[in-house]
C-alpha positions in Angstrom: 79.4 -25.7 15.9 80.4 -21.9 16.0 81.4 -20.3 19.2 79.0 -17.6 20.6 80.7 -14.3 21.0 79.6 -12.0 23.8 79.3 -8.6 21.9 78.5 -6.5 25.0 81.0 -4.0 26.1 81.8 -6.2 29.3 82.3 -9.3 26.9 84.7 -7.3 24.8 86.8 -6.2 27.8 86.7 -10.0 28.9 88.0 -11.0 25.4 90.7 -8.4 25.7 91.9 -10.0 28.9 92.0 -13.4 27.5 94.1 -12.3 24.5 96.7 -10.7 26.9 96.6 -14.0 28.9 97.1 -16.0 25.8 99.9 -13.7 24.6 101.7 -14.3 28.0 101.5 -18.1 27.7 102.6 -18.1 24.0 105.5 -15.5 24.5 106.9 -17.5 27.3 107.1 -20.5 25.0 108.3 -18.7 21.9 111.9 -18.2 21.2 113.5 -14.7 21.1 114.8 -15.2 17.6 113.1 -16.9 14.5 114.6 -20.0 13.0 113.9 -21.7 9.7 112.4 -25.1 10.0 113.5 -27.2 7.0 110.9 -30.0 7.6 107.9 -27.4 7.7 109.7 -25.0 5.2 108.8 -21.8 7.2 110.1 -19.8 9.8 109.2 -20.6 13.5 106.9 -18.0 15.5 109.1 -15.8 17.9 108.1 -13.5 20.6 107.7 -10.5 18.4 105.3 -12.3 16.2 103.1 -13.3 19.1 103.1 -9.7 20.5 102.1 -8.5 17.2 99.3 -11.0 16.7 97.8 -10.0 20.1 98.4 -6.2 19.5 96.3 -6.5 16.0 93.6 -8.7 18.0 93.2 -5.9 20.5 93.1 -3.3 17.7 90.3 -5.3 16.0 88.2 -5.2 19.4 88.8 -1.7 19.5 87.2 -1.2 16.1 84.3 -3.4 17.1 83.8 -1.6 20.3 84.1 1.9 18.5 81.3 0.7 15.9 79.0 -0.5 18.6 79.5 1.6 21.7 81.7 4.6 20.5 84.6 3.8 22.9 87.7 1.8 23.1 88.1 -1.4 25.0 91.9 -1.0 25.2 93.8 2.5 25.2 97.1 2.4 23.5 99.3 5.0 24.9 102.3 4.8 22.6 103.3 2.9 19.7 106.7 0.9 19.9 108.5 -2.1 18.6 107.9 -4.0 22.1 104.8 -4.5 23.9 102.7 -1.5 23.7 101.8 0.5 26.8 98.1 -0.4 27.2 95.2 0.1 29.6 92.3 -2.1 29.7 89.3 0.2 30.3 86.8 -0.8 33.0 83.3 -2.5 32.2 81.3 0.6 33.2 83.3 3.3 31.1 
């Protein structure tokens, strides 16, 4: 069964908060540096990979929100290699 997604603006804001929470949990577990896993034949996921995935998910949420409501869910204040400086907008904005 497919997950139902709340496409309201409030639902998108809630999802952004979930992405940030998930990023915190996963980045705490992830190593700072990637290493090659010979058994799996691939590189392990590191903190930067987790942050990049979260940032991309948040940008995708912004695209959906812009399409439906003409406003962003998350405001990216600057781009950087580290965790971007962001603000989650309020439900009523």
